[in-house]
N, C-alpha and C positions, 0 to 999 in steps of 0.2 A: 952229683948225680945228673945234673944237667949236661955235664960233659959226656956221660954215657949216651944220652939221647942224641947229642950233637954228632958223636962218632957214628951212631947207628944210622942217622939220617944221611950222613955222607956215604955210608956203605950201600944204602938202598935207594940212591938217587941216580937216575939215568933215564934215557928215553925208552928203556925197556921195562920201566916200572910205572905202575899207576896206583895212586893212593886212594883209599876210601877212609874217611875220618869221621868219627862220631863219638858221642858220649854214651856209655853203656847204661841202659835203662833197667828197671826192675824186671822187665820182660826178657831182656837179654841174659841177665844173670839168674841165679837161683833165689834172688832176694824175695820175690813175692809168691813163690810156689805155684807158678802157672803151668809148670811142666812143659813149657815150650822153650826150655833152656837152649840157648844158642843165639849168637848175635844176629839181629835182623840185618839183611842186606837187600837193598832195593832190587827188585826183580830185573829191571832194565840193565842195571849194572852187572849183576851176576850172570845173566844170560849172554851178555856181551863178552865177558872175560872167560866164560865157560860155554861156548856155543853148543857143545854136545848136549847141554841141558835143554836147549831150546827146541823141544819136541812135544807139543801138546797132544799128540796122538798117543803118547805113552803116559800111563798114570804115574805121577810122582817120579819123573826121571831124576837120577842122581849120578854123582861122580865123586871120586876120591882124589885127594891131593895132599901134599905135605904142607903143614902149617907150623911155623916156628914162632913161638912167643918169646922173642929174644930178650924182652925186658925181664922175663922170669925164667930164662934158661930152660924152656920147655918145648919139645917137638912132638907133634902128633900127626897121625893120618886122619884127615878130616873128611866128612861127607858133606858135599854141597847138594842140596835137594830143592827141587821146585815142587811144592805142594800145589798141584794143579787140578784137584778133583772138580773144580768149577767146570771143566770141560768134559767131565765124566759123571754128571748128575749131582755134584756137590756144590759147595759155595766157596771153598778155599782156593786162593790164588796168590801165593807168596813164596818167597825163597828164604832159606835159612841155612846156616852152617850148624852141623850137629856132630856128635861123637867126640866130645871134649873130655869125657871121663869124670864128670861131676865137678864139685866145687874145688877140687885140687887144681883145676885149671884156672888161671888168672882171669880168663874171660867169663867164667861162670861164678867165680867167688863173689858172694854178696857184698863183701867189703869193697869191691871195686865198682859197685853201682854208682853211676855218676862220673866215673873216670873217663878222661879224654883218651881215646884209643885210635891208633893209626894202623891200618891194614895196608901193607905194601905188596901188591901182586906183581910177581915177576912174569913178564909176558915172553913167549917164544917168538920165533920168526913169523908164525902165522897169527900173532896177536892173541894167542890163547894163554891163559894163566898156567904156568908150570909149577909154581909154588907160591907160598905167601909168607911174608915176615910181618910180625905184629909187635907193636910196642904199646903196652898199657901204662899210662903215666902213673907214677907212684906217689907224686906229691904236687903241691901247688907250683913249685918252681919249674918242674918239667912241663906242666900244663901251660904256664905263662910263656915259656920258651917256644912251645909248639904253636901257640896262638900268635906269637910275634911273627912266625914264619907263614902261617896259613890263614890267619884271621880268626876271629871268635867263632867257636862252634857251640851252638846253643842246644839245649835239650830238645830232642825230637827232630832236630835238623841234622843234615850230614853234608859233607863236602867231598868232591872228587878233585884230585890234583895230579897232573902229569906234565913232564916236559914235552911229551908228544901231543900236539894239538889234535891229531886225528882221533884220539881216543874219545874226546868230547863229542865229535861228530858221530862216531859210531854208536855211542850210548844214546845221543839225542835222536838218532834215526829210528831207533826202536821204541822210543819213549811214548807212552800213551798220552794223548793230549789232555791237559788239565785246564780247568776253568781258572783264569787269572783275573779275578774281579778287581784286584787292587794294583795291577800292573799298569803303570802310567805310560801311555804312548807319548811320543815327543810333543805332539800337539796339546797334550794335557798338562805339560810342565810349564810353570811360569817362566818367562824369559830370565827373570832375575836369578832363578835357581840354576839355569844353564850357565850364567855368568859366574855364579859363586854357589858352591854346594850348600843347600839349605841346612839350617841348624836343626838339632834334634827337636826343639820346640816347634819349628815350622812343620816338620814331618808329622809330629803328633797332632797338630791342628788339622792337617789335611786328612789324617787317618780318621779323626773324629767326624770330619765332614762326610767321609765316604762310609763310615761305619758308626753312626750315632748309637744304635742298639740300646737306647735308654729304656726300652721296655724289658730288657733282660736284666737279671741280677748281676751284681758286680763281678762275680767269678766268670760267668759266661761272657760278659762284656770285655773283660780283660783279655781272655784267650782269643776272641774274635778280632779284637783290635790289634793285638800283638802280632798275630799271623798276617793281618792286612799290612801292618807297618813294615814287617820284615820283607814282604813281597814288594812293597812300594820302594823300599830302600834299594833293593836289588835292581829294580827298573831304573832308578835314578843313576845308579852306578853305570848301567849299560848306556844310558843316554848321555851322561856327562863325561865319564872317564874313558869309555871305549873308543870314541873318536880320537882322543889323544894317543891312546895305545896303538891304534892302527896307523897313525902317522909315523910311528917309530921314534927313536931317540938318537940324539946326537952323540951321547957318550954313556958309558956304564954308570957314571955318577948320576946322570939325569934320570936314567931308568930306575936306579935304586931309590932316588928321592921320591919319584912318583909312586913306586911300590910301597914304600914306607908310609906315605901319606894315606894311601888306600887302606892298608892293613891297620894303621892306627885309628883311622876313622871307624872301621868295622869294629874294632875292639872297644873303642869308646862308646859307640852306639849300643852295643849289646847290654851293658849294665845301665847306662844312663837312660835309655829309652823306657825300660821297665819302670824305673823310678818316676819318670814323667807321666807314664800311663796311670800309675797309682795316684799321683797327685791330681790328675784330671778327674779320676773317678771319685776321689774324696770330695772335690768341689761339686760334682754332679749329685753326690749324696747329701748335699747341704751342710757339709762340714766347712767351716769358715777358716781360711788361712789366717794365722795370727791370733785366732781366738780358740778354735777347736783343734788345730794342728799347726806345727811349724815345719817347714821343709828346709832341709840343709841347715839346721840350727847348730849352735855350739853348746854342748852340755857342760863341758869343762875345757880349760885351755888346751887346745890341740886335739880335741875330740869332737867329731861332727857326725852324729848318727843321721840317717836319712830323714827320719821323721820323729818328732816329739809331740806328745799329747798331754794336756790340751795346748801348751805353747811353750816356747823357750822361756818366756817371761815367768810363767808359772813354775817351770822347772827350777829356775834360778832364785825363786822366792823361798827363803828358808821356812816361812810359815805355811806354805802350801802343803796340803795333805799328800804325803808320799804315796799312799794307797791309790790315789787318783791319777798318778803319773803313768804313762806308757811310752814305750819307744817301739819303732818298727824299722828294722834293717831290711834292705832289699839286696838279694843275691840271686842272680840268674841260676847259678849252681851253688850248692851248699857243701858238697863233700870237702871236708877239711877246712874250707873257707869259713865255716860257721864260727870257728874259734876266734876269728878276727873281730867279732862283735862283742866279745865278753867284757872288754874294757870300756865299752861305750856307756855313757849315762850311768854314772856310779850310784845315783840315788834310786835307780830302778832295778829291783831284784830280778824279775822275770823279763828276759829279752825276747821280744817277738821278732821272728825272722820270716819274711815272705820269700819263697823260692819257686822256680819253675822246674826244678830237678825232678826227673821221672823215677822216683823211688829212692830208697836209702836202706842200708842194712839195719837189722834190729840192734846190733851191737852199737853202731854209731848213734842210733836214735836214743838208746839208753844213756849213752854218754851225754847227749844233748840235755836230756831230762835232768841228769845229775847236775849239770851246769846251769839249770833253770832257763833253758832255751825252749820257747814255744814255736813250733813250726806252723806257718800259715801257708796253705797250699790251695790253689784254685780247685774247685770241686771236681772238675773234669779229670784232674790228675791223681786224685786220691786213690783210685783203683789200681794205680801202678805201685803203690806202697804195700809192704807186708800187711797181712790181715791183722796181726797183733798191733800194728802201729796206727792203722787207719782211724780207730775211735779217738785217738789222742791228737789228731790233726785238727787245725782250725781253718775254716774257709775264710776267704776275704769278707764275705757277707757277714759272717759271725763276728769277725774282728771289728768291723764297722759298727755293728750293733753294740758291742761291748764299749766302744768309744762313746757312743751316744748315751749309754747308761751312766757314764761317769759325770755327766753334766749336772 
């Protein structure tokens, strides 16, 4: 199946294509019943590739175009719309794609909530989108392959990619200025970091310095710091890697080696940083490493859950009460990947899994329950899950309280 994606990317690659890459949220699909079904597309991006929409004098301007979901052999005439009643006495100011025909469309199917999705817009000679080809990744293997090419794509974030550098300038030109509190200027970066890209632990320490937020509960603290750290990481890439890229490369091999280093670092950071954030919060919440929790322990030979409670030593003690043991797995996204944790920590029946995924289908959640998986979701994200699922989710704050009660 990866070969199908490989062939598709080859067909939709060229200077006349621009990619928009994201993970489908519960608001994009029909998973949480918001009735706003249709993938969210950043306004600056959509108004750039469909300039006819860029008319705030007209209420809710729209345009139709052909969209081919090649991964699922589906073609539809789609409506791109700018909901702009903010300029007409209302409050809404966002763009969306609509008219997919309900959950028969792979883009609205609740089962695809969390799926990595690539939109490839074909641009004409005027730089306007003539049509769009889409690939909704169908399994973990396809997602891994796509992230090897484009880098990790996190829930709630998106990427733009094109062989034509001018598309970035066009989109940036219309982009509204955002406050970048955690974007490090060159003068803010330690010289040692310029000489050698900092470790994940280094970046987490700097994040905590900029966003201590200890007056906030663990859920809010995690989201604030995670967003800060993501922005900081991007600023470091610009400061450290961009000068090398602008210098050019002496050979194709040299270019590929640098690209692979950057992409691998991005992929490694995505999962590892979340784990390090959680460890830092545990320590701030007065949980003692080695006594109240173990980070990266070994439960059985060849099995390493992210966290064990109260400790690896307790877990391996045959006389320790099994009812007082807990494990926590960390997965930035959990669609299909949640099954990977089922074989971890054999002594523990219920597996706790913390994720940042923005929603999940009710069917997949029922399957998780059957397999004794308890989802832990930051409080801010719970509203993105189906109403029937929300009461069964556990916040990070509640999980920490449960660990304290085990003492």
